[in-house]
C-alpha positions as a printed Julia matrix, in Angstrom:
132×3 Matrix{Float64}:
 -44.59  71.16  186.38
 -47.79  69.96  184.71
 -48.38  70.38  180.99
 -51.26  72.61  179.97
 -52.23  70.34  177.08
 -52.35  66.59  177.63
 -53.58  63.62  175.64
 -54.62  60.28  177.08
 -52.36  57.25  177.2
 -54.55  55.67  174.51
 -54.06  58.59  172.13
 -50.32  58.6   172.88
 -50.1   54.89  172.01
 -52.17  55.3   168.85
 -50.09  58.26  167.59
 -46.75  56.67  168.41
 -47.7   53.15  167.35
 -48.82  54.44  163.95
 -45.59  56.45  163.7
 -43.67  53.18  164.26
 -45.65  51.52  161.46
 -44.79  54.39  159.1
 -41.13  54.36  160.19
 -40.78  50.58  159.69
 -42.66  50.37  156.39
 -42.83  48.01  154.49
 -42.34  45.68  157.48
 -45.37  45.15  159.7
 -45.28  46.01  163.4
 -46.6   43.47  165.88
 -48.03  44.25  169.31
 -45.0   42.87  171.15
 -42.54  45.06  169.21
 -44.69  48.16  169.69
 -45.03  47.45  173.41
 -41.26  47.18  173.77
 -40.59  50.37  171.78
 -43.27  52.39  173.58
 -42.75  50.9   177.06
 -46.43  49.96  177.27
 -48.44  46.84  177.96
 -49.21  44.52  175.07
 -52.84  44.36  176.21
 -53.27  48.13  176.01
 -51.65  48.35  172.57
 -53.77  45.44  171.32
 -56.94  47.2   172.53
 -55.97  50.49  170.86
 -55.02  48.84  167.58
 -58.21  46.78  167.58
 -60.11  50.1   167.56
 -57.9   51.44  164.78
 -58.47  48.26  162.76
 -62.23  48.36  163.31
 -62.25  51.96  162.04
 -60.26  51.31  158.87
 -56.89  52.79  159.82
 -54.86  49.56  160.0
 -55.1   45.95  158.9
 -54.05  43.08  161.11
 -52.14  40.26  159.43
 -51.66  36.94  161.23
 -48.69  34.63  161.05
 -44.92  34.72  161.62
 -44.49  37.86  159.48
 -47.76  39.29  160.73
 -48.58  42.46  162.55
 -50.23  45.75  161.73
 -49.95  47.72  158.52
 -51.72  50.86  157.32
 -54.96  50.25  155.43
 -54.88  53.75  153.9
 -51.84  55.65  152.72
 -50.12  57.85  155.31
 -51.12  61.01  153.43
 -54.83  60.19  153.93
 -54.74  59.68  157.7
 -54.87  62.77  159.9
 -54.26  62.93  163.62
 -57.75  64.27  164.38
 -59.26  61.11  162.89
 -57.01  58.98  165.09
 -57.77  61.11  168.17
 -61.54  60.81  167.64
 -61.37  57.04  167.13
 -59.75  56.7   170.55
 -61.48  59.48  172.51
 -64.73  60.13  170.65
 -65.94  63.17  168.73
 -64.32  66.45  169.73
 -66.73  69.18  170.83
 -65.43  72.7   170.41
 -68.39  74.45  172.02
 -69.27  74.62  175.68
 -67.32  75.25  178.84
 -63.61  74.55  178.37
 -63.58  73.27  181.97
 -66.58  70.96  181.5
 -68.77  72.84  183.99
 -72.54  72.91  183.64
 -73.05  75.82  186.05
 -70.96  78.94  186.36
 -71.03  81.92  188.71
 -70.6   84.25  185.73
 -73.18  85.14  183.12
 -70.6   84.82  180.36
 -67.45  82.75  180.57
 -64.38  84.74  181.49
 -62.19  82.43  179.37
 -64.4   81.04  176.62
 -63.37  83.29  173.73
 -59.64  82.7   174.12
 -59.82  79.05  175.17
 -62.28  78.27  172.37
 -59.89  79.94  169.9
 -56.98  77.88  171.23
 -59.1   74.7   171.11
 -59.95  75.47  167.48
 -56.26  75.94  166.67
 -55.36  72.58  168.24
 -58.3   70.96  166.41
 -57.12  72.42  163.09
 -53.52  71.38  163.81
 -54.54  67.73  164.36
 -56.88  67.85  161.35
 -54.13  69.11  159.03
 -51.29  66.94  160.39
 -51.0   63.7   158.41
 -49.06  60.56  159.23
 -46.87  61.25  156.19
 -45.73  64.5   157.85
 -43.76  62.62  160.51
């Protein structure tokens, strides 16, 4: 059975990779270790964490004891911020199915699906890395 709510592989890797960093603090997590733990390619994790570094979520430290560490404290990083770094700004208005044209004058689902979208948005906005 398919899930009704899905996130991209990139968001999955960002969320879980950051969770590994929090879990292993104060040790840094390198790309290879994250790839092994998350059963993902090193290249994909490196790409995701490059975005997170560029946007001020993590710092990258080189060398034998290098890897990624949080730039901000875990109580200042929310999951919406992470989601939007990977996927782009969330839009809560518009057709929940991404359609430009509809056979109906008003959407038969918009009120309820927009409410649910808002709840998910608020959930990610209020959930901090420290809450893991």
